[in-house]
C-alpha positions in Angstrom: -7.8 -6.5 43.5 -11.3 -7.1 44.8 -13.1 -5.2 47.6 -11.7 -7.3 50.4 -8.2 -6.3 49.4 -9.1 -2.6 49.8 -10.3 -3.2 53.3 -6.8 -4.3 54.3 -5.3 -1.4 52.4 -7.3 1.0 54.6 -5.3 -0.2 57.6 -2.1 1.0 55.8 -3.3 4.1 54.0 -6.0 6.6 55.1 -9.4 5.4 54.1 -10.3 8.6 52.2 -7.5 8.1 49.8 -8.3 4.4 49.4 -12.0 5.2 48.6 -10.9 7.6 45.9 -8.6 5.0 44.3 -11.3 2.4 44.6 -13.7 4.6 42.7 -11.2 5.1 39.9 -10.6 1.4 39.7 -14.3 0.7 39.7 -14.8 3.0 36.7 -12.4 0.9 34.7 -14.0 -2.4 35.8 -17.4 -1.0 34.9 -16.2 -0.5 31.3 -15.0 -4.1 31.2 -18.2 -5.5 32.7 -20.3 -3.6 30.1 -18.2 -5.0 27.3 -18.6 -8.6 28.6 -22.3 -8.1 29.2 -23.4 -6.4 25.9 -20.6 -7.6 23.5 -20.9 -4.3 21.6 -18.5 -1.8 20.3 -18.2 0.9 23.0 -19.1 4.4 21.9 -16.2 6.1 23.7 -12.7 4.7 23.2 -10.9 3.2 26.2 -7.6 4.6 27.4 -4.5 2.4 27.1 -4.4 1.6 30.9 -7.9 0.1 30.8 -7.1 -1.9 27.7 -3.9 -3.3 29.2 -5.6 -4.0 32.5 -8.2 -6.1 30.6 -5.7 -7.9 28.4 -3.5 -8.9 31.4 -6.4 -10.2 33.3 -7.6 -12.2 30.3 -4.1 -13.6 29.5 -3.7 -15.2 32.9 -6.7 -17.3 32.0 -4.5 -19.2 29.5 -2.6 -22.3 30.9 0.8 -21.0 29.8 0.4 -18.3 32.4 -0.8 -20.5 35.3 1.8 -20.2 38.1 1.9 -23.9 38.8 1.2 -25.3 35.3 3.4 -28.1 34.0 3.0 -28.6 30.2 4.2 -31.9 28.7 2.7 -31.5 25.2 4.4 -30.4 22.0 2.4 -27.1 22.0 2.4 -25.4 25.4 2.9 -21.8 24.3 6.5 -21.8 25.5 8.0 -18.4 24.7 11.7 -17.9 25.1 12.0 -14.1 24.5 10.4 -11.8 27.1 10.1 -9.2 24.3 7.9 -11.6 22.3 5.9 -12.5 25.3 5.2 -8.8 26.1 4.4 -8.0 22.5 1.6 -10.6 22.6 0.5 -9.8 26.2 1.3 -13.4 27.1 -1.1 -14.9 24.6 0.7 -17.8 23.1 -1.8 -20.5 22.2 -3.2 -18.7 19.1 -6.9 -19.1 18.2 -9.1 -22.0 17.3 -8.5 -25.7 17.1 -7.6 -28.1 14.3 -11.2 -28.2 13.0 -12.4 -24.7 13.5 -10.6 -21.3 13.7 -13.2 -20.0 16.2 -13.4 -23.1 18.4 -12.7 -22.9 22.2 -9.3 -24.2 23.3 -9.4 -26.0 26.7 -5.9 -24.7 27.5 -6.7 -21.1 26.4 -9.9 -19.8 27.9 -8.6 -16.2 27.7 -7.6 -16.4 24.0 -10.9 -18.1 23.2 -12.8 -15.2 25.0 -11.0 -12.6 22.9 -11.9 -14.4 19.6 -15.6 -14.3 20.5 -15.5 -10.7 21.7 -13.6 -9.5 18.6 -16.0 -11.2 16.2 -19.0 -9.7 18.1 -17.4 -6.2 17.9 -16.8 -6.5 14.2 -20.4 -7.5 13.6 -21.3 -4.3 15.4 -18.8 -2.4 13.2 -20.4 -3.7 10.0 -23.9 -2.8 11.2 -22.8 0.7 12.4 -21.1 1.4 9.1 -24.1 0.6 7.0 -24.6 -3.2 6.5 -27.3 -3.5 9.1 -28.2 -7.1 8.1 -24.8 -8.5 9.0 -25.4 -11.7 11.0 -21.9 -12.8 11.7 -18.2 -12.0 11.2 -15.0 -13.9 11.5 -11.4 -12.6 11.6 -9.1 -14.8 9.6 -5.3 -14.6 10.1 -4.7 -14.2 6.4 -5.1 -11.2 4.1 -7.9 -10.6 1.6 -6.8 -12.9 -1.2 -6.5 -16.0 0.9 -9.7 -15.2 2.7 -11.5 -15.1 -0.6 -10.0 -18.5 -1.3 -11.5 -19.9 1.9 -14.8 -18.3 1.1 -15.0 -19.8 -2.4 -13.9 -23.3 -1.1 -16.7 -23.1 1.4 -19.2 -22.2 -1.3 -17.9 -25.0 -3.5 -18.6 -27.6 -0.7 -22.2 -26.7 -1.2 -22.1 -26.8 -5.0 -19.3 -29.3 -5.9 -20.1 -29.5 -9.6 -19.8 -25.7 -10.2 -16.3 -24.6 -11.4 -16.6 -21.2 -13.0 -16.2 -17.9 -11.2 -17.4 -14.8 -13.2 -15.1 -11.9 -12.4 -15.7 -8.3 -13.6 -12.2 -7.3 -14.4 -10.2 -5.3 -11.8 -6.4 -5.3 -12.4 -5.3 -6.4 -9.0 -3.5 -9.7 -8.8 -4.6 -11.2 -5.5 -8.3 -11.4 -6.2 -7.7 -13.0 -9.6 -5.1 -15.4 -8.2 -7.5 -16.4 -5.4 -9.8 -17.9 -8.0 -7.0 -20.0 -9.5 -5.7 -21.0 -6.1 -9.1 -22.3 -5.2 -8.9 -24.6 -8.2 -11.7 -22.8 -10.0 -11.8 -21.4 -13.6 -12.0 -17.6 -13.8 -14.2 -16.0 -16.5 -13.1 -12.4 -17.0 -15.9 -9.9 -17.7 -14.5 -6.8 -19.5 -15.7 -3.5 -18.2 -17.6 -0.8 -20.2 -16.1 2.6 -20.6 -18.9 5.1 -19.8 -17.5 8.6 -20.0 -14.3 8.4 -17.9 -15.6 5.6 -15.8 -15.1 1.8 -16.1 -18.4 0.2 -15.2 -19.8 -3.3 -14.9 -21.2 -4.9 -18.1 -24.3 -6.6 -16.6 -25.4 -7.9 -20.0 -22.0 -9.7 -20.3 -22.4 -11.3 -16.9 -25.9 -12.5 -17.7 -24.7 -13.9 -21.1 -21.9 -15.9 -19.4 -24.3 -17.4 -16.8 -26.7 -18.5 -19.6 -23.9 -19.7 -21.9 -22.0 -21.7 -19.2 -25.2 -22.8 -17.4 -26.1 -21.6 -13.9 -25.4 -25.0 -12.4 -21.8 -24.7 -13.6 -21.2 -21.2 -12.3 -20.1 -21.2 -8.6 -20.4 -17.5 -8.1 -19.8 -14.0 -9.3 -17.0 -12.2 -7.5 -17.7 -8.5 -7.5 -15.6 -5.5 -6.2 -16.6 -2.4 -4.3 -13.3 -0.5 -3.4 -11.1 -0.2 -6.4 -8.6 2.1 -8.3 -10.0 4.8 -10.5 -11.1 5.1 -13.2 -12.8 1.8 -12.4 -15.9 2.2 -10.2 -17.6 -0.1 -7.7 -19.4 -2.9 -9.5 -23.2 -2.7 -9.9 -23.5 -5.2 -7.1 -27.2 -4.5 -6.5 -28.0 -5.6 -10.1 -25.7 -8.5 -9.9 -27.2 -9.6 -6.6 -30.6 -9.6 -8.2 -29.2 -11.7 -11.2 -27.5 -14.2 -8.8 -30.7 -14.7 -6.8 -32.7 -15.2 -10.0 -30.2 -17.7 -11.5 -29.3 -19.5 -8.2 -25.6 -18.4 -8.5 -23.4 -17.5 -5.5 -22.2 -13.9 -5.0 -19.0 -13.0 -3.1 -18.0 -9.3 -2.7 -14.4 -8.2 -2.5 -14.8 -5.2 -0.1 -11.1 -4.8 0.6 -11.1 -1.2 1.8 -14.8 -0.4 1.6 -15.7 -0.3 5.3 -14.4 3.3 5.5 -16.7 4.4 2.6 -20.4 4.7 3.4 -21.3 4.3 -0.3 -19.7 0.8 -0.5 -21.4 -0.4 2.7 -24.8 1.0 1.7 -24.5 -0.8 -1.7 -23.8 -4.1 0.1 -26.8 -3.6 2.4 -29.1 -2.9 -0.6 -27.6 -5.8 -2.5 -28.6 -8.2 0.3 -32.1 -6.7 0.6 -32.7 -6.9 -3.2 -30.9 -10.1 -4.1 -28.1 -12.5 -3.0 -24.9 -11.9 -1.2 -23.2 -14.9 0.4 -20.3 -13.0 2.0 -18.2 -9.8 1.8 -14.5 -9.7 2.6 -12.5 -6.8 3.9 -8.9 -6.2 4.9 -8.1 -5.4 8.5 -5.1 -3.1 7.8 -6.8 -1.0 5.1 -9.9 -0.3 7.2 -8.8 -0.4 10.9 -5.2 1.0 10.8 -3.4 -2.1 12.0 -0.4 -4.1 10.5 -1.1 -6.3 7.5 -2.0 -9.8 8.3 -5.8 -10.3 8.6 -9.2 -10.0 7.0 -12.8 -9.9 8.1 -15.3 -12.2 6.4 -18.8 -11.1 7.1 -22.2 -12.2 5.9 -25.9 -12.2 6.4 -26.0 -15.9 7.1 -24.4 -17.0 10.4 -24.3 -20.6 9.3 -22.3 -19.8 6.1 -19.7 -17.7 8.1 -19.4 -20.5 10.6 -18.7 -22.9 7.7 -15.9 -20.6 6.5 -14.4 -20.7 10.0 -14.5 -24.5 9.8 -12.8 -24.6 6.4 -9.6 -23.0 7.8 -7.2 -25.9 8.6 -5.6 -25.9 12.0 -5.0 -23.3 14.6 -4.2 -19.7 13.7 -2.2 -16.8 14.9 -4.0 -14.5 17.4 -2.0 -11.4 16.3 -4.3 -10.1 13.6 -7.3 -10.6 15.9 -5.6 -9.0 18.9 -4.5 -5.9 16.8 -8.1 -5.3 15.7 -9.5 -5.9 19.2 -7.2 -3.3 20.7 -7.8 -0.8 18.0 -11.6 -1.0 18.1 -11.5 -0.5 21.9 -9.1 2.4 21.6 -11.1 4.2 19.0 -14.6 3.4 20.1 -17.4 3.9 17.5 -17.3 7.7 17.9 -13.6 7.8 17.2 -13.9 5.6 14.1 -16.8 7.7 12.8 -14.7 10.8 13.2 -11.9 9.2 11.1 -14.5 8.3 8.4 -15.8 11.9 8.4 -12.3 13.3 8.2 -11.6 11.0 5.3 -14.5 12.5 3.3 -13.1 16.0 3.9 -9.6 14.8 2.8 -11.1 13.3 -0.3 -12.7 16.7 -1.3 -9.4 18.4 -0.7 -7.5 15.8 -2.8 -10.0 16.0 -5.6 -9.8 19.8 -5.8 -6.0 19.9 -5.5 -5.5 17.1 -8.1 -7.7 19.0 -10.6 -5.7 22.2 -10.2 -2.3 20.4 -10.5 -3.5 18.5 -13.6 -4.8 21.6 -15.3 -1.6 23.5 -14.7 0.2 20.8 -16.7 -2.3 20.6 -19.5 -4.0 17.5 -18.1 -7.3 16.8 -16.3 -8.9 15.0 -13.4 -10.9 12.1 -14.7 -14.6 12.3 -13.8 -15.2 9.2 -11.7 -17.8 10.4 -9.2 -19.0 6.8 -8.5 -15.6 5.9 -6.9 -15.7 7.2 -3.3 -12.0 6.6 -2.5 -9.7 6.7 -5.6 -9.0 9.6 -8.1 -7.1 9.7 -11.3 -5.5 12.4 -13.5 -4.4 12.0 -17.2 -0.8 12.0 -18.1 0.9 12.9 -21.4 1.8 9.9 -23.6 5.5 10.5 -24.1 6.6 10.5 -27.8 3.0 9.7 -28.9 2.9 12.8 -30.9 6.3 12.4 -32.5 6.8 12.0 -36.3 9.9 11.3 -38.2 11.5 13.9 -40.5 10.1 12.0 -43.5 6.6 12.6 -42.2 6.0 9.0 -41.2 5.3 7.9 -37.7 8.1 6.3 -35.6 8.1 2.6 -35.0 5.0 2.0 -32.8 6.7 -0.5 -30.5 9.6 1.9 -29.9 7.2 4.6 -28.9 5.2 2.3 -26.7 8.4 1.2 -25.0 9.5 4.8 -24.5 6.2 5.8 -23.1 6.2 2.8 -20.6 9.7 3.6 -19.4 8.8 7.2 -18.9 5.7 6.3 -16.9 7.8 4.0 -14.8 10.2 6.7 -14.2 7.5 9.1 -13.0 6.4 6.6 -10.4 10.0 6.1 -9.3 10.6 9.8 -9.1 7.6 10.2 -6.8 8.7 7.4 -4.6 12.3 8.8 -4.2 10.6 12.1 -3.2 8.8 10.2 -0.4 5.4 9.9 -2.1 4.1 6.3 -1.9 0.8 4.7 -3.0 0.3 6.3 -6.4 -0.2 4.1 -9.4 1.1 5.2 -12.8 -0.6 3.4 -15.7 0.2 3.5 -19.4 -1.6 1.6 -22.2 0.3 -1.2 -23.8 1.5 -3.4 -20.9 0.4 -7.0 -20.7 0.5 -9.5 -17.8 0.1 -13.2 -17.7 -1.6 -14.5 -14.5 -2.4 -18.2 -14.4 -4.4 -19.1 -17.6 -5.2 -15.6 -18.7 -3.3 -12.8 -20.5 -4.4 -9.3 -19.7 -3.9 -6.5 -22.2 -3.3 -3.0 -20.8 -2.6 -4.5 -17.4 -3.3 -2.0 -14.6 -5.9 -0.1 -16.6 -8.8 -2.6 -16.0 -9.6 -2.3 -19.7 -8.2 -3.5 -23.0 -8.5 -0.2 -24.8 -8.3 2.7 -22.4 -7.3 5.7 -24.4 -5.0 7.5 -22.0 -2.2 7.1 -19.5 -3.1 8.2 -16.0 -2.0 8.3 -12.3 -4.1 7.4 -9.3 -4.2 8.6 -5.7 -6.5 7.6 -2.9 -8.1 9.5 -0.1 -8.0 6.8 2.5 -8.8 6.6 6.2 -6.0 8.0 8.4 -4.8 10.6 5.9 -4.6 14.2 7.0 -4.9 17.6 5.3 -1.1 18.0 5.7 -0.6 14.8 3.9 -2.6 16.0 0.9 -1.0 19.5 0.8 2.5 18.0 0.9 1.6 15.4 -1.8 0.2 18.0 -4.2 3.3 20.2 -3.8 5.6 17.3 -4.5 3.5 16.0 -7.4 3.6 19.4 -9.0 7.4 19.8 -8.8 8.0 16.2 -9.8 5.8 16.6 -12.9 7.8 19.7 -13.9 11.1 17.7 -13.7 9.7 14.6 -15.3 8.3 16.5 -18.3 11.6 18.3 -18.7 13.5 15.0 -18.6 11.2 13.3 -21.1 10.6 16.1 -23.5 13.0 14.5 -26.1 11.8 11.8 -28.5 13.5 9.0 -30.5 16.3 10.0 -32.8 15.2 11.3 -36.2 11.9 12.7 -34.9 10.6 16.1 -34.0 7.8 17.0 -31.6 4.7 18.4 -33.3 2.3 18.9 -30.3 4.0 19.3 -27.0 2.2 21.3 -24.3 3.1 25.0 -24.1 5.1 24.6 -20.8 7.3 22.0 -22.4 7.7 24.0 -25.7 8.9 27.0 -23.7 11.4 24.9 -21.8 12.7 23.3 -25.0 13.4 26.8 -26.4 15.9 27.4 -23.6 19.3 26.7 -25.3 21.2 26.6 -22.0 19.2 23.4 -21.1 18.3 21.7 -24.4 20.8 22.8 -27.1 24.0 22.8 -25.2 25.8 19.5 -25.4 28.8 20.4 -23.2 29.3 19.0 -19.7 27.2 21.4 -17.5 28.4 19.7 -14.3 31.7 21.8 -14.4 31.5 25.0 -12.4 33.3 28.0 -14.0 35.9 29.9 -12.1 34.5 32.9 -10.2 36.9 35.3 -12.0 35.5 34.4 -15.4 31.8 34.2 -14.5 30.8 37.5 -16.1 32.6 36.7 -19.4 31.0 33.2 -19.5 27.5 34.6 -18.9 27.9 37.2 -21.7 29.2 34.7 -24.2 26.5 32.1 -23.4 23.7 34.6 -23.7 25.0 35.7 -27.1 25.2 32.0 -28.2 21.7 31.4 -26.8 20.2 34.3 -28.7 21.8 33.1 -31.9 20.6 29.6 -31.4 17.0 30.7 -30.6 16.9 32.7 -33.8 18.1 29.7 -35.7 15.5 27.4 -34.1 12.7 29.9 -34.8 13.8 30.3 -38.4 14.1 26.5 -38.9 10.6 26.0 -37.3 9.1 28.6 -39.6 10.7 27.0 -42.6 9.4 23.6 -41.7 5.9 24.9 -41.3 5.9 26.8 -44.6 7.6 24.2 -46.8 5.9 21.1 -45.3 7.5 17.7 -45.3 10.0 18.6 -48.1 11.5 21.3 -45.9 11.5 19.1 -42.8 15.0 17.8 -43.5 16.4 21.2 -44.1 14.8 22.5 -40.9 16.3 19.6 -38.9 19.7 20.4 -40.4 19.3 24.0 -39.4 18.5 23.0 -35.8 21.5 20.7 -35.7 23.8 23.5 -37.0 22.4 25.9 -34.5 23.1 23.4 -31.7 26.6 22.9 -32.9 27.2 26.6 -33.0 25.9 27.1 -29.5 28.0 24.3 -28.2 31.1 25.7 -29.8 30.4 29.2 -28.4 29.8 27.9 -24.9 32.9 25.8 -25.0 35.0 28.7 -26.1 33.5 30.9 -23.4 34.1 28.5 -20.5 37.5 28.9 -18.8 39.7 26.0 -18.0 40.0 24.9 -14.4 
């Protein structure tokens, strides 16, 4: 309602009350006016009522919401379900036109306004978070992988004869598949293992550019946010190299907006060299549903060209989700989330180190990775030898280890822990024209199995505390479950906690069905007999182990026989002591 309406209201309601209501309404309209005037991210977040007021007023600017409109075309934003209409606040025309995803639609002035406002807000976000040289942004209604495809296709239109994309390896399918989908040839650059970190091999990148010829290399696709032990690429050095050689440079910044280190690297890379565009996910950075990505760059023309590469209209949903969230948070709210994330990361690092140490493992030292952490895991059966003294079949041990690692990830998931990655050496993966060894590890010869966890935006200290507790208890159960090794082998170097558990005959030596519960009247008799059998079995195990150590390989078979005999004796004693139901 405008001011003239309030004059009529004063004839129905006391003027003092109307003036108070008018002032409250004016406050909301002042926020809206400031947004339209400055096109900047508000410092203080808006309340839901103000956001909805604005969205409803903008949506009535679209022709499908005109009261007297008659649409006779095939696309008139007709929506059958009122639930769907309310979910989208009445926006039904999507964004863009057939030739440009940011173009104004004659039938949808309101939707077109939101496109422009959202892209302006996101430019302000990128500048606020560290990339001050950002010239333009565009929200695409596809996730990071497809947005990378569109970015490379746009770059190829400027360099049609170039077909190679140099790609420092990161074992994440979508970024590699984006190169293949764009009809380009990926050249994988293996990482260097420096301490615990996997770092960019700059010399290998330079060598490939010189070998293939700079005119044939479309771009280098680097990565900032990644899973430990990989670290962000040396994008400043690569930017200098790309500028010197006249090669494009696209940065996969999937969840790097939340990390100041990633954003500052991008800004420095632009100042020192060449950066054509950097791409980030909307869901991973702005806490919205999956479905969109933000392509940003320091050349407005190049970003506009990417928008024109998108074929046809697009869904407005990803853009609308981001717009609402940015207004709801405001820059101060988002900065607080980023600051909270840094504290959560410290807590996660300290806690993971303690849990790892308690299980005989360690936290990998990956200080250059601002988001992801990793701890080592034991390689199941890797220290097993057969009774003859020879190692077990290598492929069998590798398979056993892989299955055990998969089981650990599954056990965590069933205990409501999601997002961890459990990696063991040996797995391979074929993607398009390339076969990756040790898939998931970002390296052909990483010497250990490991598990990752991320300290990402939106996590709380309660999340970290609960995760660490569940991880600790799961590792205990997992190690107990996989303490055995292939038949015919004995363990020579299990951690102390596992050795202690293996010496408990009630859990490891008994072969009877432990799911049967004894009758209450016979419980004492059963406990006494089982304890006696356990003591005898423990003595036999200790004697057998000592014999094996003293006599070497020749006594190994005898020791194994003694263990088997002890196990049989314990089983027989326990069976005799258990009353029938």
